[in-house]
Structures are given as structure tokens and as C-alpha cells.
C-alpha positions as CSV (number, residue, x, y, z in Angstrom):
1,M,26.4,3.8,0.5
2,T,23.2,1.4,1.2
3,E,22.0,-0.4,-2.1
4,L,18.7,1.5,-3.0
5,T,16.8,2.1,-5.7
6,I,13.8,4.4,-6.2
7,S,11.7,4.5,-8.9
8,T,8.4,5.5,-9.4
9,L,6.1,2.7,-10.9
10,P,3.4,3.3,-13.6
11,A,0.1,4.5,-13.3
12,A,-2.3,1.5,-12.3
13,P,-6.0,1.4,-11.1
14,L,-6.3,2.1,-7.7
15,H,-9.6,1.9,-6.0
16,V,-10.2,2.1,-2.3
17,F,-12.9,-0.2,-1.2
18,E,-14.7,0.5,2.2
19,I,-17.2,-1.2,4.4
20,W,-19.9,0.8,5.8
21,S,-21.8,-2.2,7.5
22,N,-22.7,-6.0,7.5
23,A,-18.8,-6.6,7.4
24,A,-19.4,-10.3,7.8
25,A,-22.1,-10.8,4.8
26,V,-19.4,-8.7,2.8
27,A,-17.0,-10.9,3.8
28,K,-18.3,-13.8,2.8
29,R,-19.8,-12.3,-0.5
30,F,-16.3,-10.9,-1.1
31,K,-14.9,-14.8,-0.4
32,A,-17.4,-16.7,-2.8
33,T,-17.2,-14.4,-5.3
34,C,-13.0,-13.6,-5.2
35,G,-11.8,-16.9,-3.8
36,F,-9.8,-15.4,-1.0
37,A,-10.9,-13.9,2.1
38,L,-10.7,-10.0,2.9
39,P,-7.1,-9.5,4.2
40,D,-6.7,-9.0,7.4
41,M,-5.3,-5.7,9.3
42,G,-2.1,-4.5,8.2
43,R,-1.9,-7.5,5.2
44,S,-2.5,-8.0,1.9
45,G,-4.4,-10.9,-0.8
46,G,-5.3,-11.8,-3.9
47,S,-3.3,-12.4,-7.3
48,D,-1.9,-10.6,-9.8
49,A,-5.3,-9.4,-11.8
50,L,-6.7,-8.4,-8.1
51,R,-4.5,-7.4,-4.7
52,L,-6.6,-5.7,-1.8
53,I,-4.1,-4.6,0.7
54,R,-5.5,-3.1,4.2
55,F,-4.4,-0.1,5.9
56,E,-7.4,0.5,8.2
57,P,-10.0,-1.5,9.6
58,T,-12.9,-1.0,7.2
59,V,-10.5,0.4,4.1
60,W,-9.0,-1.4,1.7
61,L,-6.6,-0.1,-1.0
62,V,-7.6,-2.4,-4.5
63,E,-4.7,-3.0,-7.4
64,G,-6.4,-4.5,-10.6
65,D,-9.9,-5.2,-11.7
66,A,-12.3,-3.7,-9.2
67,S,-15.0,-4.3,-11.6
68,A,-16.9,-7.0,-9.4
69,L,-16.4,-5.2,-6.0
70,S,-19.7,-2.6,-6.3
71,A,-21.6,-5.7,-6.5
72,I,-20.4,-7.4,-3.6
73,L,-20.9,-4.4,-1.4
74,S,-24.2,-3.7,-2.5
75,D,-25.3,-0.7,0.0
76,D,-22.8,-1.7,2.4
77,G,-20.1,0.2,1.2
78,A,-18.4,2.1,-1.9
79,V,-15.5,1.2,-4.3
80,T,-13.7,5.1,-5.3
81,A,-11.3,5.1,-8.1
82,I,-7.9,7.0,-6.9
83,G,-5.6,6.1,-9.4
84,G,-5.0,9.9,-10.3
85,G,-4.6,11.1,-6.9
86,I,-1.9,8.4,-6.2
87,V,1.8,8.3,-7.1
88,R,3.1,4.2,-6.3
89,I,6.5,4.3,-5.3
90,R,9.2,1.4,-5.5
91,L,11.8,1.2,-3.0
92,S,14.1,-1.7,-3.4
93,G,17.3,-3.4,-2.6
94,K,18.5,-4.1,1.1
95,G,18.4,-0.2,1.9
96,W,14.6,0.2,1.5
97,R,14.1,-0.3,5.6
98,T,16.5,2.5,6.5
99,L,15.8,4.6,4.1
100,L,11.5,4.4,5.5
101,M,13.6,5.5,9.0
102,E,14.6,8.5,7.8
103,G,11.9,11.1,8.7
104,G,9.3,8.5,9.4
105,V,7.7,7.4,12.7
106,F,7.3,3.8,12.0
107,D,9.6,1.0,12.5
108,A,10.4,-0.3,9.4
109,E,13.2,-2.3,10.2
110,S,11.0,-4.2,12.6
111,P,11.8,-8.1,11.7
112,T,7.8,-8.8,11.7
113,F,7.4,-6.2,8.7
114,T,7.6,-8.5,6.0
115,A,6.4,-9.8,2.7
116,G,2.4,-9.5,2.6
117,C,2.3,-6.4,5.5
118,S,1.4,-3.1,4.9
119,A,1.3,0.2,7.4
120,A,-0.1,3.5,7.3
121,T,2.6,6.1,8.3
122,I,3.8,9.9,8.1
123,I,7.1,10.4,6.3
124,D,8.4,13.8,6.5
125,H,5.0,15.0,7.0
126,V,3.3,13.0,4.4
127,N,0.8,10.5,4.9
128,V,2.2,7.4,3.1
129,R,0.7,3.8,3.1
130,L,3.6,0.9,2.6
131,H,3.2,-2.6,1.3
132,V,5.8,-4.9,1.6
133,V,6.1,-6.9,-1.8
134,D,9.2,-9.1,-0.4
135,E,12.5,-9.1,1.6
136,T,14.2,-6.5,-0.7
137,T,11.2,-4.2,-2.1
138,C,8.3,-2.0,-0.7
139,D,5.8,-0.4,-2.3
140,A,4.7,3.0,-1.0
141,Y,1.4,4.7,-1.9
142,V,2.1,8.8,-2.0
143,P,-0.6,11.3,-2.6
144,L,0.4,13.0,-6.0
145,S,0.2,16.6,-4.7
146,F,3.2,15.7,-2.2
147,S,5.2,12.9,-4.3
148,Q,7.6,15.2,-5.5
149,G,8.7,16.7,-2.6
150,L,9.1,13.1,-1.1
151,L,10.8,12.1,-4.0
152,H,13.4,14.4,-3.5
153,F,13.7,14.0,-0.2
154,W,14.2,10.3,-0.2
155,K,16.8,10.8,-3.0
156,Q,18.5,13.3,-0.9
157,A,18.2,10.9,2.0
158,A,19.6,7.7,0.1
159,G,22.6,9.6,-0.6
160,S,23.7,9.6,2.6
161,L,22.9,6.5,3.8
162,V,25.6,4.3,5.0
163,G,25.2,0.4,4.5
């Protein structure tokens, strides 16, 4: 059996930060206020207090204190609370990459998918957002309505993985 732990993380403040217009101006205001640049596509950035994970060209998932973000956006976008609709699932151990290949369409085994990387994909017919925390840890953001089914799928698949 492959070394793998699947655990549901506690609920946390999660928001979507979306830019509709004036992206360069928003990026400049963001960096001036937050002290770091908006992460590039497929990357994350920030600190323990505020982390942004970019999954789409103009959309970031925000973990932590999003209170300053609405003012940064002004009329150029929106910040939307989504914490109640998303379950954070932590996959840890050497087998997380192999597990994500089960029922998935994304190459989680790629050596370029490393710490700080993110991806939006489908696993077992569920839209999943992935964020690589470190070499042995990946967090998955799963819609609440599909989380129990995906957890069941992953736990069954984990039982059959050979390491």
C-alpha cells in the first residue's frame, strides 16, 4: 500500500477574488496594500494570514483575512465568500500524486507540479481545485455537495494503491 493520509480540514474563511476590469491597476493596488504581487496563473502566494491561489485567468481563491480586498478591487471586480460551499481535503504522504491520477484527467505526477502550484481539474466527475503545499502534501478544494462522494471514492482507491 502507498503511504497516504486523506483528511478533511476544518472550515476556514474562503473567498473568490475576481477582477473584471483594469487588471493592471488592481494588481498595482493589491501589491501596495498586501505587500506581494497577485500570483501568476497556476501559482499561489501570500502568507499564513492571507494566501491567494490562482486557478483561472482573472480569479483567485483566497484563504484567510480578505477584509482589505473589496477596497482594492473598487468597481473593478468582486470578493465573494464561498467558505460554506467548499470542503478542504488534505492529501498527504508519498501517495497523493498517485491517488489524484485515479479517476482524474490531470497529470498530478508531473515533476513541474510542485510546491506553490495550483490546478483546476475534474476527478471522478467532480470539479476540484488543487494546491500543492509541499512535496508530500496537496490540498483539494471540493464543492460541499460532492465532497462525501469524492472522499468515499478516494478512500476506496487509496486502499488499492500499490507503492
